[in-house]
C-alpha positions as a Markdown table, in Angstrom:
| # | Residue | x | y | z |
|---|---|---|---|---|
| 1 | Met | -61.3 | 133.8 | 7.2 |
| 2 | Lys | -63.5 | 136.6 | 8.4 |
| 3 | Leu | -67.0 | 137.2 | 6.9 |
| 4 | Phe | -69.0 | 140.3 | 7.5 |
| 5 | Thr | -72.8 | 140.8 | 8.0 |
| 6 | Ser | -74.8 | 142.9 | 5.6 |
| 7 | Glu | -75.1 | 145.5 | 8.4 |
| 8 | Glu | -71.3 | 145.6 | 8.8 |
| 9 | Lys | -70.8 | 146.0 | 5.0 |
| 10 | Val | -73.3 | 148.9 | 4.9 |
| 11 | Asp | -71.5 | 150.6 | 7.7 |
| 12 | Met | -68.2 | 150.1 | 5.8 |
| 13 | Ile | -69.7 | 151.8 | 2.7 |
| 14 | Phe | -70.9 | 154.7 | 4.8 |
| 15 | Val | -67.5 | 155.1 | 6.4 |
| 16 | Tyr | -65.8 | 154.8 | 3.0 |
| 17 | Arg | -67.9 | 157.6 | 1.6 |
| 18 | Glu | -67.5 | 159.7 | 4.7 |
| 19 | Cys | -63.7 | 159.5 | 4.2 |
| 20 | Asn | -64.0 | 160.5 | 0.6 |
| 21 | Asn | -63.1 | 157.0 | -0.7 |
| 22 | Asn | -59.8 | 157.0 | 1.2 |
| 23 | Ser | -59.2 | 153.4 | 2.4 |
| 24 | Arg | -56.6 | 154.2 | 5.0 |
| 25 | Lys | -58.7 | 156.8 | 6.7 |
| 26 | Ser | -61.8 | 154.5 | 6.4 |
| 27 | Leu | -60.0 | 151.7 | 8.2 |
| 28 | Glu | -58.9 | 154.1 | 11.0 |
| 29 | Leu | -62.4 | 155.5 | 11.4 |
| 30 | Tyr | -64.1 | 152.1 | 11.2 |
| 31 | Arg | -61.8 | 150.7 | 13.9 |
| 32 | Lys | -62.5 | 153.7 | 16.1 |
| 33 | Arg | -66.3 | 153.6 | 15.6 |
| 34 | Phe | -66.7 | 149.9 | 15.8 |
| 35 | Pro | -63.9 | 148.6 | 18.0 |
| 36 | Thr | -65.6 | 145.3 | 19.1 |
| 37 | Arg | -66.3 | 144.1 | 15.5 |
| 38 | Asn | -64.3 | 142.0 | 13.2 |
| 39 | Gln | -61.9 | 144.4 | 11.6 |
| 40 | Pro | -61.5 | 144.5 | 7.8 |
| 41 | Ser | -58.4 | 145.2 | 5.8 |
| 42 | Arg | -58.0 | 148.4 | 3.8 |
| 43 | Met | -58.9 | 146.8 | 0.5 |
| 44 | Ile | -62.3 | 145.6 | 1.6 |
| 45 | Phe | -63.8 | 149.1 | 1.5 |
| 46 | Ser | -63.0 | 149.6 | -2.2 |
| 47 | His | -63.9 | 145.9 | -2.9 |
| 48 | Leu | -67.4 | 146.3 | -1.6 |
| 49 | Val | -68.0 | 149.5 | -3.6 |
| 50 | Asn | -66.7 | 147.9 | -6.8 |
| 51 | Cys | -68.8 | 144.8 | -6.2 |
| 52 | Leu | -71.9 | 147.0 | -5.8 |
| 53 | Lys | -71.2 | 148.8 | -9.0 |
| 54 | Lys | -70.6 | 145.7 | -11.0 |
| 55 | Thr | -73.3 | 143.3 | -9.6 |
| 56 | Gly | -75.7 | 145.5 | -7.7 |
| 57 | His | -75.2 | 143.5 | -4.5 |
| 58 | Phe | -72.6 | 142.6 | -1.9 |
| 59 | Pro | -70.4 | 139.5 | -2.4 |
| 60 | Asp | -72.4 | 136.7 | -0.8 |
| 61 | Gly | -70.1 | 133.7 | -1.2 |
| 62 | Lys | -72.5 | 131.9 | -3.5 |
| 63 | His | -70.3 | 132.1 | -6.5 |
| 64 | Gln | -66.8 | 130.6 | -6.7 |
| 65 | Ser | -65.3 | 133.8 | -8.0 |
| 66 | His | -66.7 | 135.6 | -5.0 |
| 67 | Met | -65.3 | 133.0 | -2.7 |
| 68 | Arg | -61.9 | 133.4 | -4.3 |
| 69 | Asn | -62.1 | 137.1 | -3.7 |
| 70 | Val | -63.1 | 136.7 | -0.1 |
| 71 | Thr | -60.3 | 134.1 | 0.4 |
| 72 | His | -57.8 | 136.5 | -1.2 |
| 73 | Ile | -58.9 | 139.4 | 1.0 |
| 74 | Ala | -58.8 | 137.3 | 4.1 |
| 75 | Ala | -55.2 | 136.1 | 3.3 |
| 76 | Glu | -54.1 | 139.7 | 2.7 |
| 77 | Glu | -55.7 | 140.9 | 5.9 |
| 78 | Asn | -54.0 | 138.1 | 7.8 |
| 79 | Val | -50.6 | 138.9 | 6.4 |
| 80 | Ile | -50.9 | 142.7 | 7.1 |
| 81 | Thr | -52.2 | 142.1 | 10.6 |
| 82 | Tyr | -49.4 | 139.6 | 11.3 |
| 83 | Phe | -46.7 | 142.1 | 10.2 |
| 84 | Ile | -48.2 | 144.9 | 12.1 |
| 85 | Ala | -48.1 | 142.8 | 15.2 |
| 86 | Phe | -44.6 | 141.3 | 14.5 |
| 87 | Pro | -42.8 | 143.9 | 12.3 |
| 88 | Asn | -39.4 | 142.2 | 12.9 |
| 89 | Thr | -40.4 | 138.8 | 11.7 |
| 90 | Ser | -39.1 | 137.1 | 8.5 |
| 91 | Leu | -41.0 | 136.1 | 5.4 |
| 92 | Leu | -40.3 | 132.5 | 6.1 |
| 93 | Lys | -41.6 | 132.7 | 9.7 |
| 94 | Ala | -44.8 | 134.4 | 8.5 |
| 95 | Ser | -45.3 | 131.9 | 5.8 |
| 96 | Glu | -45.0 | 129.0 | 8.3 |
| 97 | Asp | -47.3 | 130.6 | 10.9 |
| 98 | Leu | -50.0 | 131.7 | 8.4 |
| 99 | Gly | -49.9 | 128.7 | 6.1 |
| 100 | Ile | -49.4 | 131.0 | 3.1 |
| 101 | Pro | -46.6 | 130.5 | 0.5 |
| 102 | Lys | -43.6 | 132.7 | 1.1 |
| 103 | Lys | -43.9 | 134.3 | -2.4 |
| 104 | Ser | -47.5 | 135.2 | -1.7 |
| 105 | Val | -46.6 | 136.8 | 1.6 |
| 106 | His | -43.9 | 138.9 | -0.1 |
| 107 | Arg | -46.3 | 139.8 | -3.0 |
| 108 | Ile | -49.0 | 141.0 | -0.5 |
| 109 | Leu | -46.4 | 143.1 | 1.4 |
| 110 | Lys | -45.2 | 144.7 | -1.8 |
| 111 | Arg | -48.8 | 145.5 | -2.9 |
| 112 | Gln | -49.4 | 147.2 | 0.5 |
| 113 | Asn | -46.2 | 149.2 | 0.1 |
| 114 | Met | -44.5 | 147.6 | 3.1 |
| 115 | Phe | -40.7 | 147.3 | 2.9 |
| 116 | Pro | -38.1 | 145.6 | 5.1 |
| 117 | Tyr | -36.1 | 148.5 | 6.6 |
| 118 | Lys | -32.7 | 147.8 | 8.1 |
| 119 | Ile | -31.8 | 148.7 | 11.7 |
| 120 | His | -29.2 | 151.4 | 12.1 |
| 121 | Ile | -26.5 | 151.1 | 14.7 |
| 122 | Val | -25.9 | 154.5 | 16.4 |
| 123 | Gln | -23.5 | 155.7 | 19.0 |
| 124 | His | -25.0 | 156.2 | 22.4 |
| 125 | Leu | -24.5 | 159.8 | 23.4 |
| 126 | Arg | -24.2 | 161.1 | 26.9 |
| 127 | Ala | -25.4 | 164.6 | 27.9 |
| 128 | Thr | -21.9 | 166.0 | 27.9 |
| 129 | Asp | -21.1 | 164.6 | 24.4 |
| 130 | Tyr | -23.0 | 167.3 | 22.5 |
| 131 | Asp | -21.0 | 170.3 | 23.8 |
| 132 | Lys | -17.7 | 168.3 | 23.3 |
| 133 | Arg | -18.6 | 167.7 | 19.6 |
| 134 | Met | -19.5 | 171.4 | 19.0 |
| 135 | Asn | -16.3 | 172.5 | 20.6 |
| 136 | Phe | -14.3 | 170.1 | 18.5 |
| 137 | Ile | -15.9 | 171.3 | 15.3 |
| 138 | Ala | -15.2 | 174.9 | 16.2 |
| 139 | Trp | -11.6 | 174.1 | 17.1 |
| 140 | Phe | -11.0 | 172.0 | 13.9 |
| 141 | Lys | -12.4 | 174.8 | 11.7 |
| 142 | Val | -9.9 | 177.3 | 13.2 |
| 143 | Ile | -6.8 | 175.0 | 12.7 |
| 144 | Met | -7.9 | 174.1 | 9.2 |
| 145 | Glu | -7.8 | 177.8 | 8.3 |
| 146 | Asp | -4.2 | 177.9 | 9.6 |
| 147 | Asp | -3.2 | 174.7 | 7.9 |
| 148 | Pro | -5.4 | 173.7 | 5.0 |
| 149 | Ser | -3.3 | 170.5 | 4.4 |
| 150 | Leu | -4.0 | 169.3 | 7.9 |
| 151 | Ile | -6.7 | 166.9 | 6.7 |
| 152 | Asn | -4.1 | 165.0 | 4.7 |
| 153 | Lys | -2.0 | 164.5 | 7.9 |
| 154 | Ile | -4.8 | 162.8 | 9.8 |
| 155 | Leu | -4.8 | 159.0 | 10.2 |
| 156 | Trp | -8.3 | 157.8 | 9.3 |
| 157 | Thr | -9.2 | 154.5 | 10.8 |
| 158 | Asp | -11.9 | 151.9 | 10.6 |
| 159 | Glu | -12.4 | 149.0 | 12.9 |
| 160 | Tyr | -14.4 | 145.9 | 13.8 |
| 161 | Lys | -15.2 | 145.3 | 17.4 |
| 162 | Phe | -15.7 | 142.0 | 19.2 |
| 163 | Gln | -17.5 | 143.2 | 22.2 |
| 164 | Asn | -19.8 | 142.4 | 25.2 |
| 165 | Asn | -22.6 | 144.5 | 23.9 |
| 166 | Gly | -24.4 | 141.6 | 22.1 |
| 167 | Ile | -24.2 | 140.5 | 18.5 |
| 168 | Leu | -26.5 | 142.1 | 15.9 |
| 169 | Asn | -26.6 | 141.0 | 12.3 |
| 170 | Arg | -28.0 | 143.9 | 10.4 |
| 171 | Gln | -28.7 | 141.7 | 7.4 |
| 172 | Asn | -31.1 | 139.6 | 9.4 |
| 173 | Ser | -32.7 | 142.6 | 11.2 |
| 174 | Arg | -35.7 | 144.1 | 9.3 |
| 175 | Tyr | -38.7 | 146.2 | 10.2 |
| 176 | Trp | -41.6 | 145.7 | 7.8 |
| 177 | Ser | -43.5 | 149.0 | 7.5 |
| 178 | Glu | -45.1 | 151.4 | 5.0 |
| 179 | Lys | -42.9 | 154.2 | 6.3 |
| 180 | Asn | -39.3 | 154.2 | 7.4 |
| 181 | Pro | -39.5 | 153.8 | 11.2 |
| 182 | Cys | -35.9 | 155.1 | 11.6 |
| 183 | Trp | -35.3 | 152.0 | 13.7 |
| 184 | Met | -32.1 | 152.3 | 15.7 |
| 185 | Arg | -30.2 | 150.5 | 18.4 |
| 186 | Glu | -27.9 | 152.4 | 20.7 |
| 187 | Ser | -24.5 | 150.9 | 21.5 |
| 188 | Lys | -22.8 | 152.1 | 24.6 |
| 189 | Phe | -19.2 | 151.8 | 23.5 |
| 190 | Gln | -18.0 | 154.1 | 26.4 |
| 191 | Val | -18.9 | 151.6 | 29.1 |
| 192 | Met | -17.9 | 148.2 | 27.7 |
| 193 | Trp | -14.8 | 146.2 | 26.8 |
| 194 | Ser | -13.9 | 145.2 | 23.3 |
| 195 | Ile | -11.2 | 143.7 | 21.1 |
| 196 | Asn | -10.6 | 145.8 | 17.9 |
| 197 | Val | -9.3 | 144.8 | 14.5 |
| 198 | Trp | -8.6 | 148.1 | 12.7 |
| 199 | Cys | -6.9 | 149.6 | 9.6 |
| 200 | Gly | -5.7 | 153.1 | 9.0 |
| 201 | Ile | -5.3 | 155.4 | 6.0 |
| 202 | Ile | -3.2 | 158.6 | 5.9 |
| 203 | Gly | -2.5 | 161.1 | 3.2 |
| 204 | Asp | -3.7 | 161.1 | -0.4 |
| 205 | Thr | -4.1 | 157.5 | -1.6 |
| 206 | Arg | -5.0 | 158.3 | -5.2 |
């Protein structure tokens, strides 16, 4: 659990006011201005201000309620720091490493607006693929004008590939973040072997 000196708390207040009471900007500025100090979490800035307004002094740890607040802040800070360092980890792993109940870890992440984004599998494109795709679109548009029913004559397929490109379970792949990182993994289907299981649909199936 990190505790801060009175000087550090005063600096946090000044930074918080300088950033117009914006906790996120305050945290960025404080880290930049005092890189060698113990770093607070975002919520500490507003907590210090609220404590000053209510009690007239900083939380000093002399009262049990203050100690609970400090402990809560420290736990929240540890969880956020952990997931910033290991965004692909699981709630269970974080709970075991931090010694914090899994439900509490999840509750802290939700309170900080951090969500588990799924990885997206995208096709690896080579430099020549872009022109080929544009040419195909132009060609397909022309033949559709000549035969509007052509789309009903196309065999649409889907498939599952057993391949030598590694196994990735998207259900177990998460990236905890406040914003969608657009996390993707390229799959180089053109230069690999695979065994396909596929199905096809043609015509109007309604």
